[in-house]
ZAVEXZA-314717 format. One line per field, with one value per residue (C-alpha): residue number from 1; residue in three letters; x, y, z. Coordinates in steps of 0.25 Angstrom, whole numbers, plus 5000, padded with zeros to 4 digits. Example, Ala and Ser with C-alpha at 12.3 -4.5 7.8 and 13.67 -1.06 7.14 Angstrom:
<nodes>
nr c(1  2)
rest c(Ala  Ser)
u c(5049  5055)
v c(4982  4996)
w c(5031  5029)
</nodes>
This chain:
<nodes>
nr c(1  2  3  4  5  6  7  8  9  10  11  12  13  14  15  16  17  18  19  20  21  22  23  24  25  26  27  28  29  30  31  32  33  34  35  36  37  38  39  40  41  42  43  44  45  46  47  48  49  50  51  52  53  54  55  56  57  58  59  60  61  62  63  64  65  66  67  68  69  70  71  72  73  74  75  76  77  78  79  80  81  82  83  84  85  86  87  88  89  90  91  92  93  94  95  96  97  98  99  100  101  102  103  104  105  106  107  108  109  110  111  112  113  114  115  116  117  118  119  120  121  122  123  124  125  126  127  128  129  130  131  132  133  134  135  136  137  138  139  140  141  142  143  144  145  146  147  148  149  150  151  152  153  154  155  156  157  158  159  160  161  162  163  164  165  166  167  168  169  170  171  172  173  174  175  176  177  178  179  180  181  182  183  184  185  186  187  188  189  190  191  192  193  194  195  196  197  198  199  200  201  202  203  204  205  206  207  208  209  210  211  212  213  214  215  216  217  218  219  220  221  222  223  224  225  226  227  228  229  230  231  232  233  234  235  236  237  238  239  240  241  242  243  244  245  246  247  248  249  250  251  252  253  254  255  256  257  258  259  260  261  262  263  264  265  266  267  268  269  270  271  272  273  274  275  276  277  278  279)
rest c(Arg  Leu  Val  Met  Tyr  Asn  Glu  Ala  Phe  Arg  Arg  Phe  Ser  Gly  Ala  Arg  Ala  Ala  Glu  Leu  Val  Gly  Leu  Pro  Glu  Gly  Glu  Val  Leu  Asp  Pro  Glu  Thr  Ala  Val  Glu  Arg  Glu  Gln  Arg  Tyr  Glu  Ala  Val  Leu  Lys  Arg  Ala  Ser  Ala  Ser  Glu  Ser  Ile  Val  Glu  Ile  His  Asp  Gly  Arg  Gly  Glu  Leu  Arg  Ser  Val  Ile  Gln  Leu  Thr  Ser  Arg  Leu  Pro  Ser  Thr  Asp  Gly  Glu  Thr  Gln  Leu  Val  Ser  Val  Leu  Thr  Asp  Ile  Thr  Glu  Arg  Gln  Lys  Ala  Glu  Glu  His  Leu  Ala  Tyr  Leu  Ala  Asn  Phe  Asp  Thr  Leu  Thr  Gly  Leu  Pro  Asn  Gln  Asn  Gln  Phe  Arg  Arg  Met  Leu  Glu  Glu  Gln  Val  Ala  Ile  Ser  Arg  Gln  Arg  Arg  Gly  Cys  Leu  Gly  Thr  Leu  Val  Met  Ser  Leu  Glu  Arg  Ala  His  Glu  Ile  Thr  Asp  Leu  Leu  Gly  His  Glu  Ala  Gly  Asp  Ala  Ala  Leu  Arg  Gln  Ile  Ala  Glu  Val  Leu  Asn  Ser  Leu  Leu  Pro  Arg  Ala  Ala  Cys  Val  Ala  Arg  Ile  Lys  Ser  Ala  Glu  Phe  Ala  Ala  Val  Val  His  Ala  Asp  Ala  Gly  Asn  Cys  Cys  Asn  Thr  Leu  Glu  Gln  Phe  Ala  Asn  Asp  Leu  Leu  Arg  Arg  Leu  Ser  Glu  Pro  Leu  Ser  Met  Gly  Gly  Arg  Asp  Phe  Tyr  Leu  Gly  Ala  Val  Ile  Gly  Val  Ser  Val  Phe  Pro  Gln  Asp  Gly  Glu  Thr  Ala  Asp  Val  Leu  Tyr  Arg  Arg  Ala  Glu  Ser  Ala  Arg  Asn  Arg  Gly  Arg  Glu  Asp  Gly  Gly  Asp  Pro  Val  His  Phe  Phe  Ser  Ser  Ser  Thr  His  Ser  Asp  Leu  Asp  Gln  Arg  Leu)
u c(5210  5198  5200  5186  5172  5158  5149  5141  5154  5157  5143  5144  5157  5152  5166  5168  5173  5186  5190  5189  5199  5212  5206  5207  5194  5194  5193  5182  5173  5169  5183  5177  5176  5188  5196  5186  5185  5200  5200  5190  5198  5210  5203  5198  5212  5218  5207  5204  5189  5178  5172  5158  5153  5142  5148  5144  5150  5148  5145  5149  5138  5142  5130  5133  5129  5128  5136  5140  5154  5159  5174  5182  5196  5198  5212  5214  5221  5234  5233  5231  5220  5208  5196  5182  5171  5156  5148  5133  5125  5115  5111  5096  5095  5099  5090  5078  5082  5084  5070  5064  5070  5065  5051  5051  5055  5049  5036  5038  5028  5034  5048  5046  5049  5037  5031  5041  5053  5046  5045  5059  5063  5054  5061  5074  5070  5064  5078  5084  5074  5076  5091  5090  5079  5071  5057  5051  5038  5031  5021  5011  5003  4991  4986  4971  4966  4978  4969  4960  4971  4971  4956  4955  4968  4972  4984  4995  4991  4990  5004  5009  5003  5009  5023  5020  5017  5030  5038  5032  5036  5050  5051  5050  5063  5072  5062  5056  5065  5058  5044  5037  5025  5018  5006  4997  4995  5002  5016  5025  5036  5046  5051  5061  5060  5067  5061  5059  5051  5045  5030  5032  5042  5033  5020  5027  5032  5018  5011  5021  5019  5004  5005  5012  5003  4991  4995  4987  4993  4990  4987  4980  4976  4970  4974  4973  4974  4979  4973  4986  4985  4998  5000  5012  5019  5031  5043  5045  5032  5022  5031  5045  5045  5042  5030  5023  5026  5021  5008  5006  5008  4998  4988  4990  4987  4975  4970  4972  4963  4952  4952  4951  4957  4972  4979  4992  4990  5001  4999  4992  4993  4979  4973  4979  4973  4959  4960  4964  4952  4943  4948)
v c(5198  5188  5176  5171  5175  5169  5167  5180  5188  5181  5184  5199  5201  5194  5186  5172  5164  5160  5175  5179  5173  5181  5193  5207  5210  5224  5217  5208  5217  5230  5236  5250  5250  5241  5253  5256  5242  5241  5252  5246  5233  5240  5246  5233  5227  5239  5240  5225  5228  5225  5235  5236  5246  5248  5249  5250  5239  5234  5220  5211  5216  5230  5233  5243  5235  5240  5231  5230  5226  5220  5218  5212  5205  5190  5184  5172  5159  5163  5176  5185  5195  5194  5203  5197  5206  5203  5210  5212  5217  5227  5233  5228  5232  5246  5247  5243  5252  5264  5260  5260  5273  5279  5274  5280  5294  5295  5294  5282  5288  5302  5300  5312  5312  5307  5313  5307  5312  5325  5327  5325  5334  5345  5344  5345  5358  5364  5362  5369  5380  5382  5383  5393  5401  5400  5396  5383  5379  5366  5363  5352  5350  5341  5338  5337  5332  5322  5311  5314  5308  5295  5295  5297  5290  5280  5279  5279  5292  5298  5293  5299  5312  5312  5309  5322  5330  5325  5330  5343  5344  5339  5350  5360  5356  5363  5374  5365  5358  5345  5340  5327  5318  5317  5308  5305  5319  5327  5333  5343  5352  5361  5374  5383  5398  5411  5416  5430  5425  5412  5413  5419  5408  5397  5403  5404  5389  5384  5392  5386  5372  5374  5379  5367  5357  5364  5362  5350  5337  5329  5314  5304  5315  5324  5336  5335  5347  5342  5352  5356  5362  5366  5369  5377  5378  5387  5386  5391  5399  5387  5377  5373  5358  5349  5343  5356  5362  5350  5349  5364  5363  5352  5361  5372  5362  5357  5371  5373  5361  5366  5380  5376  5390  5393  5379  5385  5386  5391  5386  5396  5396  5403  5392  5381  5388  5388  5374  5370  5378  5371  5357)
w c(5186  5186  5194  5197  5192  5192  5180  5183  5181  5168  5163  5168  5161  5148  5147  5145  5157  5151  5149  5163  5172  5173  5166  5172  5178  5171  5158  5161  5169  5162  5158  5159  5174  5177  5182  5193  5197  5198  5208  5217  5216  5221  5232  5237  5237  5244  5255  5256  5257  5247  5238  5233  5223  5212  5198  5184  5175  5161  5160  5148  5139  5141  5150  5162  5175  5189  5198  5213  5213  5227  5227  5238  5241  5241  5245  5237  5242  5237  5244  5232  5233  5224  5222  5222  5215  5215  5205  5207  5195  5201  5187  5187  5202  5199  5188  5196  5207  5197  5192  5205  5209  5196  5199  5212  5207  5193  5186  5176  5166  5164  5170  5179  5193  5202  5214  5224  5216  5214  5229  5230  5219  5224  5238  5231  5223  5236  5242  5230  5230  5245  5244  5232  5239  5227  5223  5219  5212  5214  5203  5203  5190  5187  5173  5176  5163  5160  5163  5151  5142  5149  5149  5134  5129  5139  5149  5138  5133  5147  5150  5138  5141  5155  5148  5140  5152  5158  5146  5147  5162  5159  5149  5160  5166  5170  5173  5183  5193  5192  5186  5191  5189  5202  5198  5186  5179  5190  5189  5197  5195  5203  5198  5204  5203  5208  5221  5215  5204  5209  5206  5192  5189  5194  5188  5174  5175  5180  5169  5158  5164  5163  5149  5144  5152  5146  5132  5125  5126  5113  5116  5106  5096  5107  5115  5130  5140  5153  5163  5170  5184  5192  5206  5211  5225  5227  5236  5247  5249  5247  5254  5257  5256  5244  5250  5253  5239  5232  5240  5238  5223  5223  5231  5221  5210  5216  5218  5203  5201  5209  5204  5189  5186  5185  5183  5189  5204  5215  5229  5238  5253  5253  5244  5253  5265  5258  5255  5269  5274  5265  5269)
</nodes>
């Protein structure tokens, strides 16, 4: 039963001061989680040690709050054992931390994973493919003419176009293990395939993706053609680490830009050697 409390606790519980002294704690502070708190209190009394935990508690307005609850024993002057609980509301701090974590891993415009998150996801998919002894395709795609939308209709139209592209890419899930926005008008995807039919599966996926990205995008009463170019690298023959696979998919994409022919390019070690020789 409550013996003492401060004004902050009264405000948090939403009760009037005259109502609190002598009332069971479980009636004052979120009755829905009272049993869980009672168990922690009993543990503190038995072990004679403090308990600290992050809990979810409804405040007096019914809002769910994240709280650090520190509970410890306090002998009173007459020898009776009491419990002291300190509640620290960390709801806003947690929201800020979650927002920062989101910004670190996701593109705010499209909601897709960003480049950093894609690298981590690619590492995970490579590990899965290695364990399954399967095949994995890393696709890097650029929309060479997407800037025309921004040039003609402004940044809001350009942003709206990128969100539409993100919807197209999301529709490819779960055929693709993951999709991401790398930067500006550059995106990436990871696709698993059976080792015995690897290239055919990846080529089919890349051509299907190209077909969808080649459809006209209607913005401001005009049809825009985005000029998609796709580079593909394959695990394990083109590389066995996420960094190598991503770089070689980029290299294949860049080769597609230079050739001006087939917009889908698979990484080729001979082409890579030719490039190295020219440099």
